N, C-alpha and C positions, 0 to 999 in steps of 0.2 A: 529296431524298426525305425524307419524314417518318420520324422515329424515335420510340422510346419515351422518355418523360421519366424521368430517373434520380433516384430519391429516396433520401435517407438518413433514419435515424430515431434520435432520442435518447429513451430510455425504452422502455416497452412490454415489460418483461421478465417473468419468471415471476410469475403471479398478477395481472398488470396487465390488468384487464378492457378498458380503453379502448385499449390498444396494439394488441390483436388486432382490435378493431373498425376501427381506422385501417388496418391492413394489409389486411383484407378489402375495406374500402371503396375503398382505393387501387387494388386489382386489378380492381374491377368494371367500370371503363370500358375496360379493356384497353390503357390508354395509359401506364401507370406501371410501372417496374421498381424494386423495392427492392434496392439494390446495396451499401449500407454502413450501419453503425450502431454505437451503444453501447446495449446493451439492459439495463443495470443496473450497479449498483456492484460486484457480485461478477463478476470477470473470467471465472471458470469457467462460471457460469450464463449470462452474456452470450454466451459462445462456443457454449454448447448451443443457445440460441435462434438464433444466426446459422447454426449447422449445420442446424437444422431448417428454416431458410428458404433453404438452399442458397446462402448467401453465400460469397464468396471469403474464406478465413481472414484474409488480409492486410487485409480491409476491415471486420473486426470490431475496433474500436478500444478502448483502455483507458478513455478518457474523451473528453469533447467537444473539449477543446483538441487532443488528439492527432488527432481526426478532422478538425478544421479543417486542421491542418498536413498530414496525410496526403492529404487530397483536393486541397489546393492543389499538392501534389507530383506529382500525376498529370497527364497530358496533358489539355488542355481537353475533348477529345472522350470522356474516360473519367470525368471528375469528376461528382459529383452536380449536378443542376440546382437542387434545393431540399432542405431538411431539414424533417422533421416532428418537432415537439417535443411529447411527451406524458408529461412528467415531473410530479412535484409542483410546485405553484405557484412555490416560491422559486427554481426553476431557469429559469423561463420567460424572465425578463429577461436573465440573463448568457449563456444559451445563444443566444437570439435575437441579442443584441448581437454575440457572437463570430462567428456565421455571416454576419450582415449586413455587418459590417466587412470580412469576407473576400470579400464579393461574391456570396454565395449568397442566393437567395430563401428565404423562411421561411413555413411553415405551423405555427401554434402553437395548442395547447389554451388554453382560457380559464380564469381571467382572464389577461390579457396580462402582468401584472407584479405586484409587491407594492405599488405606489403609482402615483399619477397622474404623479409626477415621473419615474419610470422609463418609464412609457408614453410620455410626451412626449419623453424622450431617444431612445427607439426611433423615434418618428415623425421626429425630426430626421435620424437616420441613414438611414432609408428614403428620405426625400425627397432628401437630399444624394447618396445612391448611385444613385438611380433604380431601386430594387429593388422587388419585389412582396412583399407580406405579407398572409397570410390568417389570420384568427382563427376557430378552429373553433367557431362557434355552429351546430351541426348542425340545430337545429329549423327554421331558416330554409330548409333544403333540402327540406322536405316539400312535395309538390305542392299540397295544399289550403291550406297557409299562403300559398303564392304566389297561389292563387285568392282568398283573403281579402284579401291586400294589393292585388290588382288591383281587386277589388270596391270597396274603400274609395277607391282612387285614381279610380275611375270615378264616384264619388258615390252609389253604391247605398245607403249608410247615411245620407247627408246629413251634417249637421254632427255631429261626434263629441262625445258628452257624458260617457260613463263607460266605463272599462276595468277589468275585474276579472280578475285572474289568480290561480289557485291552483296551487301545485306542492307536492304532498304525497308524501312517501316515509316508509317505516317502518323503513328499514335501520339507523338509528342509535338506535333505541329502547332497545336493550340497551347496557350500559356497554362491553362488549368485542365490537365488531362486526367485528373482523378487521383485517388489514394495510391494506387499502384505506381503511378508515374512520379508522384511527388518525392518519394524517398530515393528514387534513382538519380535525381539531380541534387541531392543533399549530401555534401561531402562527409557529414558526420555519420551517415548511414551507408552511402554508396562507396566512399573512399575517394581516391584521387581522380577518378574518371567516371563519366556518366555513360554516354553512348558506347565508347570503346570498351568499357568494362562489361556493359550489358550484352552487347551483340558482337563487338569487335573481337572479343576473346573466343567466341564461337568460330569466327573465321580463322583466327590464328590456330586454334586447336585442330580444325578440320584440315587445314593445309598440311600441318605436320603429321597428322594421323594418316591421311590418305597418301601423301607423297613419300613419307619417310625422310624427308629433308628437314633441316633445321633452319629457322630464321636467324641470321647472324647479325645483320645490321638493318636499321630502319631510318627512314626520313619521313616525318609526320607533320600533319597540319590539322589540328583540332579546332573546331569552331563551336560557338554558342550563339545560335540564331535567335532564340526566344529570350527577350529581355527579362532580367531578374534572376536567371539561372546561374548557379555558381559552377556548374560543370558542363562539359561538352555535350551537345546533342547531335553532333555530326563530326565526321573525321575521315581523312584519307591517309593511307600509309604506303609508302614505297618500300620494298623489301629486297635485300640481297640474301639469298639462301645458299646453303651448302651445295657443292658440286656446280657452282657457277650459275644456278638458276636465278631468275628475277621474278618479282611479283608485286601486286598492288591489292590493297584492301580498301574498298569504299564502303563505309558504314554510315548510315544515317537513320535517325529516328524522327526526322522532320521532313521526310520525303513524302509530301502531301499525296494522299490517295493510295499509297502502297500498303499492302496487307502484311505479308511475311515473305518478302521477295529475297530469298537467299539463294545465290547462284554461285556455283563453283566451276571454273574453267581451267583446265590444265593442258598445256601444249608441250609436246615432246618433238624430237626430230623425226619420228616415224608417224605419229598420230596424235590426236587430241581427244579429250573427253569433256563432257558438260553434264552437270547435274543441277536440277532446280528443285528446291524444297516444296514449291507449290504443285509440282508434278513429280513426286518423289519415286514413282514406280518405274521411271524411265531413266536410262543412261544413254546419252548420245555419244557416238564414236565417229570421229571425222578423220580423213586423211586426204592427201593430194592425188592419190591414184586409185581410189575406190569410192563407190557410192557411200553416202552417209548411212550409218546404221543406228537404229534405236533398239536397245536391249530393254526388255520388259521383265520385271520381277516375276519369277515363277515360270518363265517361258524359255524354250531352247535358246542357248547362247549364254545363259548365266551359269555360274558355277557353284561349288560347295559353299564358298564364303557367303554368298547372298542367301543360299538355301538355308543355312544355319540360322539366319536372322529372319526368315519368313515364317508366317504362321498359317496363312491361308493359300488356297490355290490361286493361280493367276486369274485376274478379272474380278477379284474380291478385294477392293482397295485397302491397303494398309498405310498408316501414316505416323503422325506425331506421337500419339500415345503408345502405339506399338514399339516405336523406337525407344522410348523411355523404358517400356517393359523389357526390351531386350537387354538393356544395361542392368536392370534389376535381376533378370534371370542369370546373367553372367556373375553378378555379385553373390547371389545365393549359392551358385555352384562353388564359388571360391570359399564361402563360409563353410559349406559342407565338407570341402576337401582340405581346408586350412591353408590353401595356397593361392596367391594372387592369380587373377585370370586376365582375359583380354578385355579390359575396360579401362577408361581413364582413371588414373590414380594420382598420388601425391606428386610424382615427377611432373605430370602435366600441370598440376597446380602451381608448382614452383616456376615452370616455364612460362605460364600465362602471366604471373605476377611480374616476372622480369621483363616480359614483353610490354606490359602496361606501363611499368616505370620508365622504360626506354622511350615509349611513345610520348608520354607526358613531358619528360625531360627534353626530348628533342623538339617537340612543338613549342615549348616555352623558351628554348634556348636559341643559340645562333649557329650551332653545329649543323653541317650538311647531313652527316651520317652519325648515328649513335650505335655503338656495339651493344648487343644483348648479353 
């Protein structure tokens, strides 16, 4: 008989925006129970979160090492099946490593680690243990992103020439943007990059996920506009991709007044497409010899790829949290079958860390182009 998949969580405590998003998304499919966790460094506040989630007090642990030991001490039919890690970046690698070595599947926020060496170390553990690993790049969970991916695979755009991506936010425009902002510009917690690690990796992942191309070389310019910050809060990256395509990423967290302006434009020799995160139910198709088309989620013109990621009939908007939930559903399906599914994994984690390292090295150096 089927049962619910048991989830643990590390992070997602008071004031942690993304932790609550994960919890809502995990519940949406009706297949996951959150049964254990460590919800912050303050034991009192962590217990308060656990109480609000109706968790057994014995399974609100003091730290992730205690949680690994505590879960291993339970009967197999009571332990968590996987852990969700939604902490600041510096904890992604050690927490993932601890749970993987103990035999648990892992779903982790991006970026996967603080370096490509750490990402490769995780890959080795995952492969040797035969475990499943999901990297939460939620934008690949949008139905119309899947529609765009299928259109390109079917040859609708022809040979791809140019990919332009903009990701503009305004939330770090002020020097003191709050707790969630502070750790993202702290090298000890965020790693080698701020803005580019936080949102530039979303652009990098979506480019490769949707087009099937690989970013081969980059030329980067990272900037820190707000005084006192140790990491970038803005950046631009020119790209050379496989099959001769070219691209540009413009990412900024100091774009005053912008909300979550994530735009993907892909140009081929036959047609072009455009997707905007703030109007995610639409995919715009353009060409030189036909009127512009706007495809809508759940409406004629979309295909099976988008339908698989849709939950509601057309006209009932779906968005950010549903995209997270689609990744969770794919991961749950993989846990049930024991086989990796169509969701971002450790390979994407290694790729994003190599991208980040190349971007930082190029921006700090004198080379025109840096290989990835």
